[in-house]
N, C-alpha and C positions, 0 to 999 in steps of 0.2 A: 557571652550573651545574656544580658539586665532581665531578668521575670520583672514583668507587667503584675501593679498591686493586688491583679485577681488571681494570678496564678500563685502570688506568693501567698494571698491569705489561703488558698485551698490547702495549698503544700504545710504549709505550718498545723491546718488541722488533722490533715495526715499523718503529719509526723507524729505531733502529740499521739495521735489514737494507735500508732505501730509501735509507738514506745512503750504504751503501759500493758499494750498486748506482750511486745518483749519484755518485757521485768516478769511478767504473771507466766513467763516459761525459763527452763533452763537457756542458758547463752547458746547460740547455735553459730557456725557463719551464716554468711551469707547465703539467703537462698538463691541469688543469681550466681553463686560459685559453684557453679556445677559444669563436667567437662563432658555428660554427653548429653542426648536429646530426648527427655523423657517427655513424654505430654504432660501437661497440666490439666491435676484434676482437681474443680475448685468446691467440688463436693466430699472430697476425702480429706478434711482437716486434722485427722488424728492421724495419715501420713505424711505429717508435717507442711503440710499446704499452710501459707499464711492467709490471712484478711483477704488479700488482694487478690488470690487465687493462684498463686507462683507455686509452684512445688519446690521444697526445700531440701537439703541434699545434705546432711549434716558430715557426711564423712570424703574427705580431698585425698588425693594421691599425696604422700607426703614429698614427691617430687615434682610436685606441681607449682607453677611459680606463685599461686597466692599461698601456697605454703612459707614460699620463702620469703614473700612481702609482711605475710603475716607475724611474724616471729619482733618484727620493727613494731609493732604498735599492739596495744594496749585491746583487749576485751570493749570494754567503753568506746575504744575509737572505730574499731569495726563495727561495733552495733550500730554506730554514728552514721557511717559509711552507708551501710546496708541500710538503715532504713530511709537516708538522703535516697538515696536511688530509688526506692520505691516508689517514695513520696515525690521526687523533682525530677526524676531522667527518663519513669515511664509515663509519664502525661503525655497526652492527645498532642500538646504542641510543640515539644520533641525538642525540647533544650537542652544545651552543651553541657559536655561535661565541666566547664566552668561552671556552670550555673548550680550544680550537685558540690563542687568545691567549695563556694560560697556560700552556699545553704551550711554545710558539714563544721565551716569555720564559725560561724553565726553561735551553732550549736554548743561547739566545743568552749566558746566563749562564755556560752551561760552554765555551762555544767563544770568551768577550771581544768577543760583538760587540753592536753599540746594538741594544737590540731596539727592534722597531717597534711602533708604538701600534698600540692596539684597530681604530682607522680602517682602518689599511693592511689588515688581516689579515680587515674583514670586507669592504674595496671587491675583494680578491680570492677571496674565496667567492662573494661574489654576479655576479664575472665567469667563474665558473665556468660549466662547460656542465650545464644544471640537471636535463637529465634522466639524465647521468651517476650526478650527486648522489642523485637521486631511485632510481635502479635500485638504488644501492648501501645507500643509508641506508633503503629498504622495500622494495625489491623489486621486480623485474623486473614483476612484476602492476600494480605501483602506477604505475610510471615509463608503462606501455604505456597506461593509464588517461587519466592528463594529456598527454601527451605524444602517444600515436601517432593516425596518420593517422583522422579519420571519412571513410570512404570507403562509406558508406551511409544511406540514411531513408528511411521508408515513405511512398510516396505513392499517392496515388490520384489515377482518372483520371474518375472521375464518384460518384455521391452511393451512400453508402452499399454500397461498392467495400470500403472499412477501415475501422474504427470501433476504436478504442484506447479502454481504460477500465481506469481505476485508481483508489486509491483514498488519501485522505488525512485525517490528523488535523487538524478546523479550529481553527485559532488564535486560538478564541474560546468563552468562556463563557458556558453557558445558566443559566438559572433551572427552579428547577419548577413546572409551571400552580397550583401550590395558596397555595402559599405564598411563591410570587418568590425562593426563596432558591437561592446558586451550586448549582449539581450538577457539571456535567465539560465535557470541551470532548467534542462528539459529532464521529461519524468518517462523511464525505462519499466516496462513492464515483460517479464522475465518467466520463460518454463522452464522445468526439467525435468526430466525423465527419471522416476526413482532406480529404478533397477541397473542403470547404466551410467547415471549420472549425465548423461546427454544433455546438451542445451536445445530443446524443443522448437526454441523459436523467441524471436522478441522482438518488440516496437516500442519505438524511440517518437516522443510526442513531444510540444510542446504547451499542450494543455494538460490538466489535473486528470488523474486517472478519473477511466468512465466506462459503460460498458462496448461503445467502439472501441475504446485504445484492447479490451478484453477481445472482444472478435476478431479482431485484427490479428493480433498475436496467434489466436487460434487456429485463424486462416493460415499464418506462415508455417505453424506448428504439422497441420494438416496434409497440405500440400508438399510436393514435392520441389527443391528449394534451385533444382540447377539452372532457370532462367533468373530467377534472382541473382542467384551468386554471380552470373555471367553478364547481368547487366551493371554489373560494380566493376566488373573487370577483375573477380577474385577468381584464382583458380588453386583451390582446393575442393574438398568432397566433406558435404553435408546430408549424408545417409538419414536425415531422421525425417520420416511421413507417416503419415496413418492418423489414424483414428483412435482414440486411445478409450480404455474403458472404463476410466473414471480420473477428471481432474478436479484435485482438491482445492482448497482455497482458503481464506481467512473469510471472517466475516463483515469485510466493506460492502458498502453499499452498490457499489460496480457489480459487486458477482451475485447480487440477488435480484438484479431486473427481470424481469419477464422474457426480455427479449433473451436473455442466455439460459434461463430454462427451457423456454419453447426448444431454441433451437440444438440443446444438448439432447433433448428429448426426441426431435425429430431425427437424430444421427446416431441412437443409443449409447448416450452418453450418460454418465451416473457423476452426477455435480455431488461431491461429498463435502462438508467445511469442519476446520476444525474444531476442536472443543473450545469453548467459550474459556480465557485467563487458561491455555493450556501450549503456549507459544512453539515450542518444544517440538509438536506434531508437526510445526512447520519447518523445521529444522534442515533438509534438504534444501531448501528452494532459499531459507535465510545464508546460507552459508556457500552460497552462489553468488548472491547479490555481495556477501563482502568479498569473495573473490574478485567480481568484476567491477568491484568499488576500488580495491586495492590496488588493481590494474592501472586505473584512473588516477588514482593519487599521484600518478607521473609524467602525467599528462601538464603543461602549461593551462595555465586558469582553472587549478584544483581547487577547491575548499579545503581541501583533508576532510576527515572525519570529523574534527573537533576543535572550536577554534583556536585552542591551548598550543596544538602542535601546528598552527598557519602558523604565528608569531605575527610578524609585520608586513607578512607578503600579502598581495591583495590580488586576489585570484581573477578578477575582472579586470585590472590592469594590463595583466599577463594573457587573458583570454584570446585564443587565434584560431578556433574550429568550428567552423558552421557544424550545423544540427545532421548533415547531408556526410561532412567526412566524416564526425562522433559516430554515423550509422556504420559506417566501411569499416571503422577504424574499429570498432564492436565486434563488426565480423569475423573481422582479422582475428580479432584478438582470442573468438570464440573457436572457430573449425582450424587458425592455426597453432594457437599455445593452448588451451585447455582443453580440448577433445586429445591434442599429441601427448601434452604431459600426463607422468603418473598418478593418480591419483591417490589421497592420502587412506581414504578408507577402504578405498578396490582393490588397492595394491598393483594397478593396470590403466593404464591410458583409458577413459571413456567410451575413442573410436574402440580398444578391441572388447572391452565390456559390452557395448552395445551390439557387435556382431555375437557374442554368446549370447544374450537376452533376447537378439533376434533369434536364434536357434529355438529359444526355450522355450520359444510362444507355441502354446497348444494349438494354434489356428492362423491363417496366413493372415495378415496386417490387412485393412478396412479401407478404403479409399471412399469419398464419397461419391454418389452417383452421379452426382451433376457440380461439378467443380465453381462452375460462373454461377451456381444459386447457392453454394454454400455460406457465402459470405452476404448474403440475403437474408438466411435464416439466424444469423445472429446479430442482426443489425436493431436497434429499436423500432417499435411501429406501436402504433394507437389504432383502433378500431374506429370505423365513420360508415355514417351512410352516402351512399354515392345519389347524391340530390341530382336534380335535373338540370341544373346547370356545373355539375361536374363533383370533385372533391374538395373538402376544406381542411384544412392543414396548417395551426399554428398562425392562421387568419387569412391564408394566400390559396388560390382556386386554383384550380387541376383537370385538365380535360384531354382527353382522346376519344375520337371517333367509338374505340371498342367497348368504354362503358354504356354505350347507347343502351343497351338492352339490361343494364340493370340500373338504370337512372330512375330515380323516385321509389325502389324495391324498397321492402320493408326491415329486411333483414341487413345488419354492418356485417364488413370487410375489413380484415387486417390489411394496415397501410403502411408498409414499411418505409422507413427513410433515415437516410445517410445525412447524420448531422455534416459531414463534409460539403457538401454539395447537396444544397434544398433545391435544385432547378427539376431533380425529377425526384417522385415517388413511385413504391411499388406495391400495386394492388393485388391483392389475392385472389383469383376467381373463385367460383363457390366448385368448382371440378378439380380445382388444386394449381392449377396454371399461374403465371406471374406475369403480369403483365406492367409494364414503366409508364408513367403518365407523367406529362410535362407541363408543365403552367398553363395554366391555359392563355394566356398571353404571353408571345412567343418573342416578345420583345425584351422581357424584361430580364435580367442578366442575372448570373449565379450568384447566388450568395450563401454564405454560411449560417449553421444557427446560432451563431454567437454575433454575426453581425446583427439576425433579423433579432436576438435578444436585448442589442444594446440601441438599436432605431427606436423598438417599443419603448425599454427605459428612460431615450429621450424624448419621446414627442410625448407622454404622461408627464414630464418634468415640463415641459410648456403646457402643459392644461389640457392636452388633445384628447377630447374624452371617446370620440369616435372617430377607428380609425382605419383608411381602406388600403387598399394593397397597396395600390399608385402612390400614394404619399409615405408608406415605409419604404418603397425603392427611391423615391424621391430623397430619403431623409437618409439611407444611405448611401446613395452617390454622392453627398454630399459631405458623409463622413468620409467617404474616400478619398474624395479631393484631401481631405484637408490634414491627413495622415499620410498623403504621399509628398503634399508640400512640407509637413513638420517631419518627416521619416527622420531627415538628418539632422534634425536638432535635439530631440529625445530619445532615451531609449526606449519606453512604454510607446513611443510613436512606431520606433522600428520593431517592435514587437509585434504588435499589432499588424505591420505589413508582412511581416515572415510567416504570420498564423494563416491570410488569406489566401497567401500567395501558394502554400504548401499544401493548404486544404481545398485548392481549385485545381489545383495543377497535379494531382496525384494519379495514376495511369490506370486507367481502366474506369473511368470516370462512372460508366454504368455496370454494375454489378452484373447485371443481366443483358444478355445482346436484344437490341429491339428489331422487335418479329420483322419481316419484310415479303413481300412477295418473293416466290421464285426467279417469278421472268423480269423481273426489273435490273439487274444485274447484266443482262443480256444485253439490253439495248444504252449502257450508258454512254456507249460512246459512237455509238451511230449518227449523224449528221442527220439537223431537220429535213423533214419534206416539205417540197412546195407544195403550197396553197395555193388552190384555185378561187377566184371570186365570182362569186354568183350577185347578180344583181337583180 
C-alpha cells in the first residue's frame, strides 16, 4: 500500500522526532513487543512511556518469538523498525505492513544499515500489543469492543422471565407464488426464552423490520400455537405461550416506537435495551439466529454467510421456495429439530429445559385478558380529533355512526391502524372500548400503507399539490394494473404483487370483532315478508 504525500511527510517528521528521543535514552526493545495487555498510561513517561503514549516493556521472555528474531538484527535495525511502527503503522489511515517495510528500507539506506526483510518487520508487528495497535489505528472504542472484558450477560431463572427479540435478513432468496421467479431475501423476526432457549415465536416478512413485525412476533409468542401449527399441517408441540416479564431488545428504531412502549405497559411487560456497543448482552438471540441461518444455508437458493464461500453459485437461479413454504420449513426446523436437539450450553434439549423452567416459575403464566385486542395494543397509532365528518388519517376519511356523540369534541383520541390494511382503523373511546371504523366511502378498496405512500409520491412527482382521497385511490388502481400486467416481466414488479397480496390476504383482517346487535343473527336466514301496498 503506497502512502500519499501528506502521510509520508507526517511520518517522516514523526520518525525524526522519535529518533531524537530514542537517541537520548538507552536502547530498548520495541514498545509494542509486549506479551501482556497492560494499560496505556500517557501521563507517566518515567515508567517507560514513549511520547505517543504507549507503554514500553523492556523485558521479554527469552522463549518469545521476538527474542529469536531479535538476534538476527542489530540494535540500530531494531530501533528503525520500532520507530517505523510507531510513526507509520499506528496512523489512523491504517497503513499496511508493506508501508512500514518501505519506510524502514529508506531509513536503513540513509543510515547505511542492512535492510531487514519484510518477514522480520511483519513478525515485530504481529508481536506487538494488539490492543494498543487497535486503539491507535481505529480508536479507543474499537479497542474496547475487541479486547474489553465481558463482565455481564443476561440470564434468567425461570420461563418467560426474559425474552430476547431481534431481526435478521434471511440468507435465502425466495420465489413468488405465481410464476416461481426469484423475488428477494425476506426478513425474520425471532424471539428466544433465555432460561430454556426455546423459540418463543417468529415472523417472516418481505418488508423491512418495523413496529408491526415486532407486534406480530410478540403476538405469536404470547398466544397458544396449536391452531397456528394445525393450519400448516405441522404435527408437533410448541408449548411456549404467555406474557413475558421482560423483553430484551437492541437499540433499533423499530424497538423504540411509542406503540410498543404503550402496548408493553398495558400488559405489564418491562422493556429493557442492550447497553450501547455491548453486543454480548444479546448473545442468546444472536446465537439462535446463527443456528437458524446455518440450517438455511443447506437450502437451494441460499446466499451463504459471505461471498467467498459462495463461489460461482447463483442463489437466485437456484431459489425454489415461496415465503409460505419457508415459513413452514422454519417452523418444522424449530419444533422438530432445534427444540429436540441437545443444547450445547444447557446440555439438554430446550423442550426439557422448558418444562423445568416452567416448574421454576414463582407464579402461573399470564395470558392477555382479551386475545382479540392484544394485537391492537401493539399496533402503531396516532392521536386525532373526531371531526364532524369523521376521523382523518393519512389523508383518508373514516366514519361510523358510533362516532356521532364524539364528533366535534375538543379532545384527541388514539387511532390505531394496521399498515397491512388501511381500510379499517381502531378508535379508542374515552371509556376504554375500541371501535373499528371503516372508510367513509365503502366503495374504496383495501390498500396497504406502502401503496398509499407510493401513490402520494407519484402524485407529488407529477406536481399535484392538493391531493384528495379519490385521486389517491384512482392512482393506486392504475398502479395495480401496471404491476399486474408487468408482474411476469420484472422481479421488482413481482415483488410488489407478492407484498400486496400477502398484506391484504392475512388471516383475521380485523384484529377486533366488529360489534353487532345480538338479534341480527336470529334473522339472517328468514324469508322476506310479504308487503301490503296502500294507496
